[in-house]
Structures are given as structure tokens and as C-alpha cells.
C-alpha positions as CSV (number, residue, x, y, z in Angstrom):
1,X,-3.8,-10.7,-18.6
2,X,-3.2,-10.2,-14.9
3,X,-2.6,-12.9,-12.3
4,X,-3.8,-12.8,-8.7
5,X,-3.0,-15.1,-5.8
6,X,-4.2,-15.1,-2.2
7,X,-1.9,-15.5,0.8
8,X,-2.5,-16.1,4.5
9,X,-0.5,-13.6,6.5
10,X,-0.3,-12.5,10.1
11,X,-2.8,-9.7,9.4
12,X,-5.3,-11.9,7.4
13,X,-5.8,-13.0,3.8
14,X,-4.0,-10.8,1.3
15,X,-4.5,-10.9,-2.5
16,X,-1.6,-9.7,-4.7
17,X,-2.0,-9.0,-8.4
18,X,0.7,-8.7,-11.1
19,X,0.5,-8.0,-14.9
20,X,3.7,-9.8,-16.0
21,X,5.9,-6.7,-15.4
22,X,5.1,-5.6,-11.9
23,X,2.7,-5.6,-8.9
24,X,-0.6,-3.7,-9.7
25,X,-2.9,-4.4,-6.8
26,X,-3.0,-5.6,-3.2
27,X,-6.4,-6.4,-1.6
28,X,-7.3,-7.3,2.0
29,X,-9.9,-9.8,1.0
30,X,-10.3,-12.8,-1.3
31,X,-13.8,-11.5,-2.4
32,X,-12.5,-8.9,-4.8
33,X,-10.0,-9.3,-7.6
34,X,-9.1,-6.9,-10.4
35,X,-10.9,-7.4,-13.8
36,X,-9.2,-9.6,-16.4
37,X,-7.3,-11.4,-13.6
38,X,-6.7,-15.1,-13.4
39,X,-6.2,-16.8,-10.0
40,X,-2.7,-18.2,-10.5
41,X,0.5,-18.0,-8.5
42,X,3.5,-16.7,-10.4
43,X,7.2,-16.3,-9.5
44,X,6.6,-12.5,-9.2
45,X,3.6,-13.0,-6.8
46,X,5.5,-15.5,-4.7
47,X,8.4,-13.0,-4.4
48,X,6.0,-10.2,-3.4
49,X,4.4,-12.5,-0.8
50,X,7.8,-13.5,0.5
51,X,8.8,-9.8,0.9
52,X,5.4,-9.0,2.5
53,X,5.8,-11.8,5.1
54,X,9.3,-10.6,5.9
55,X,8.0,-7.1,6.4
56,X,5.1,-8.3,8.6
57,X,7.6,-10.3,10.7
58,X,9.8,-7.2,11.2
59,X,12.6,-8.6,9.0
60,X,12.3,-6.2,6.1
61,X,12.0,-2.4,6.1
62,X,11.7,-1.8,2.3
63,X,10.4,-3.6,-0.7
64,X,12.3,-4.5,-3.9
65,X,9.5,-4.9,-6.3
66,X,8.4,-3.2,-9.5
67,X,5.2,-1.4,-8.5
68,X,2.8,-0.4,-11.3
69,X,-0.2,1.4,-9.9
70,X,-2.8,2.8,-12.2
71,X,-4.3,6.2,-11.4
72,X,-4.5,9.9,-12.3
73,X,-1.3,12.0,-12.6
74,X,-2.1,13.5,-9.1
75,X,-2.7,10.1,-7.5
76,X,0.6,8.8,-8.9
77,X,2.4,11.9,-7.6
78,X,1.0,11.3,-4.1
79,X,1.9,7.6,-4.3
80,X,5.5,8.5,-5.2
81,X,5.6,10.8,-2.1
82,X,4.3,7.9,0.0
83,X,7.1,5.7,-1.2
84,X,9.6,8.2,0.2
85,X,8.2,8.1,3.7
86,X,10.9,6.2,5.6
87,X,10.1,3.0,7.5
88,X,9.2,3.9,11.1
89,X,8.0,7.4,10.2
90,X,4.7,9.1,9.4
91,X,3.6,12.2,7.6
92,X,0.3,14.1,7.9
93,X,-2.0,14.5,4.9
94,X,-1.0,18.2,4.9
95,X,2.7,17.3,4.7
96,X,2.0,14.8,1.8
97,X,0.0,17.5,0.0
98,X,2.9,19.9,0.3
99,X,5.4,17.3,-0.9
100,X,3.2,16.6,-3.8
101,X,3.3,20.3,-4.8
102,X,-0.2,21.4,-3.6
103,X,-0.2,22.3,0.1
104,X,-4.0,22.9,0.1
105,X,-4.9,19.5,-1.4
106,X,-5.2,17.6,1.9
107,X,-8.6,16.1,0.9
108,X,-7.3,15.1,-2.6
109,X,-4.4,13.4,-0.8
110,X,-6.9,11.5,1.3
111,X,-8.7,10.4,-1.8
112,X,-5.5,9.3,-3.4
113,X,-4.6,7.3,-0.3
114,X,-8.1,5.7,-0.4
115,X,-7.5,4.7,-4.0
116,X,-4.0,3.4,-3.5
117,X,-4.2,0.0,-5.3
118,X,-1.0,-1.4,-3.7
119,X,-1.4,-0.7,0.0
120,X,1.5,-1.7,2.2
121,X,3.9,-1.8,-0.7
122,X,3.0,1.8,-1.3
123,X,2.9,2.7,2.4
124,X,-0.3,4.8,2.8
125,X,-0.6,3.4,6.3
126,X,2.2,5.9,7.2
127,X,-0.1,8.9,6.6
128,X,-1.9,10.2,9.7
129,X,-4.1,13.1,10.6
130,X,-2.4,16.5,11.5
131,X,-3.5,15.8,15.1
132,X,-1.5,12.6,15.1
133,X,-4.6,10.4,15.0
134,X,-5.0,7.4,12.7
135,X,-7.5,8.2,9.9
136,X,-9.0,5.8,7.4
137,X,-7.3,2.8,5.8
138,X,-8.5,0.4,3.1
139,X,-7.7,-2.6,5.3
140,X,-9.4,-1.0,8.4
141,X,-7.9,1.0,11.2
142,X,-7.0,-2.1,13.1
143,X,-4.6,-3.3,10.3
144,X,-3.2,0.3,10.0
145,X,-2.4,0.2,13.7
146,X,-0.8,-3.2,13.4
147,X,1.4,-2.1,10.5
148,X,2.5,1.0,12.4
149,X,3.2,-1.2,15.4
150,X,5.4,-3.4,13.3
151,X,7.3,-0.3,12.5
152,X,7.2,0.8,16.1
153,X,5.5,4.1,15.4
């Protein structure tokens, strides 16, 4: 059984889900929750929300949470690369593809970013186009821009 709880933040309502061991999802809406999830705040969710609010206020540069995203092996490899992008930095899709071991997999990296179930905590907002432009984001480009502004990128 998973638990989901919704929090008001400076970038809007955020839903965070945990499975008793770690964080499994983050959503930018209260209209969609993962299957088999009960709406209930737990200590783990409260801690995740606390760390998220600290990040959004510029007081935190990294997260200390057990993240348990579900996906394909390639997606998980991409998400591991994303977690290595330092606060205040960005990489292009091409650079992430190379770091994931397949320099020609730019589109696949884009799809893995799109399917990142734990945005912000797994910082897919730090991935930009090769030309330096902001490209796609589950929460919308406005939120991506806000997150990058918090990090002063």
C-alpha cells in the first residue's frame, strides 16, 4: 500500500507518494494519484515535504530521502545520472545520454525525463536543450524556469 499527501508550496500544490520504504512519486496536481494509494500523511511524507519546502526557499541544495522510482533499466540509469547533476548546474540531453552510456540516445533520455516519477527530487529540471533552451517539463516550463531560478541558473 502506498500513501499520498498533498502540500501547498510556493510553486503550487504538490502530491508526494511513499511506499513505506521510500518516495515513489511526485505530482504537480491533486487530480492524479498512483494506483493503490491512500491519501494519508506519514512521517516520511512530512519529511519529504519539509525538505522540498527548504529547497524551494533556497535553504537546501540536496535531498536526503530514499528515492524508489519504478521504470525500465535504461530509465533508472538516466535517473541516476540526473541525481549526479550538481545544484546550480545543467546538462544537455546529449550529455545525459553520453553519461548514461549511449551518446546517441538523446530522444530516449527525453522520454526517460518525461517519465521521471519523482521530479524535483530527481532533478530532471536541470536537463536543457543543446542550444541552452528550456525543453519540456512535467510541471510545465514555467515551473522548470522557477526551479532553475531558485538555483540561479
